[in-house]
C-alpha positions in Angstrom: -16.7 12.0 5.0 -15.4 12.7 8.5 -11.5 12.5 8.9 -12.0 9.6 11.9 -13.5 7.5 9.1 -11.5 8.4 6.1 -8.0 7.1 8.4 -9.2 4.1 8.7 -6.8 1.4 9.3 -5.3 -1.4 11.8 -2.1 -2.1 12.9 -0.6 -5.4 14.8 0.8 -4.4 18.0 5.0 -4.7 17.8 4.9 -7.7 14.5 7.9 -9.7 14.1 10.0 -10.5 10.7 7.5 -13.0 10.1 4.0 -11.5 11.2 1.3 -11.3 9.0 -0.4 -8.4 9.5 -4.4 -7.7 7.5 -5.5 -4.1 6.4 -8.7 -3.7 6.5 -9.1 0.2 4.1 -12.4 2.1 3.1 -12.0 4.5 0.7 -14.0 6.4 -2.0 -13.4 5.1 -5.6 -12.1 8.5 -6.8 -9.1 8.1 -4.1 -8.6 3.6 -4.4 -8.2 5.0 -8.4 -5.6 7.3 -7.7 -3.9 5.2 -5.2 -3.7 2.2 -7.9 -2.0 4.7 -10.0 0.0 5.6 -7.5 1.5 2.1 -6.9 1.5 1.6 -11.0 3.7 3.9 -11.9 6.2 4.3 -8.7 10.0 2.5 -9.5 12.2 0.9 -7.7 14.4 4.0 -7.2 11.5 5.4 -5.8 12.1 3.1 -2.8 15.3 3.2 -2.4 15.1 7.2 -2.3 12.6 6.7 0.1 14.0 3.4 1.9 17.0 3.3 5.1 18.6 0.8 3.1 18.1 -1.7 0.2 16.7 -4.3 1.9 14.4 -2.1 3.5 13.3 -0.7 -0.5 12.3 -4.6 -1.4 10.1 -5.2 1.5 8.3 -1.4 0.6 8.0 -3.1 -3.3 6.6 -6.2 -2.5 4.0 -4.3 0.1 3.4 -2.2 -2.9 3.1 -5.3 -5.3 0.4 -6.5 -3.1 -1.7 -3.7 -2.7 -1.9 -2.9 -6.3 -3.1 -7.2 -6.5 -5.5 -6.0 -3.9 -6.5 -2.6 -5.4 -7.1 -4.9 -9.1 -8.5 -7.1 -7.5 -11.1 -4.7 -6.8 -11.3 -3.5 -9.8 -8.6 -0.4 -9.5 -6.3 -1.6 -12.4 -5.1 1.3 -14.3 -3.4 0.2 -17.5 
């Protein structure tokens, strides 16, 4: 798989705080499984360590929960 195909993504131009953004992602099953493991293992402290402030940490966690749900719906739900 080429690097170009490997990093496919869509980003809305200047989304506002209430705008919805749809992300389409295609990746090998092996990477989907690894990503599912990552989002399963992240803790709130991980988000706090990387966020600019607590509000951003909560937004990161919320987005991660949505990603985890999407991966589960695609058949990648590690226990």
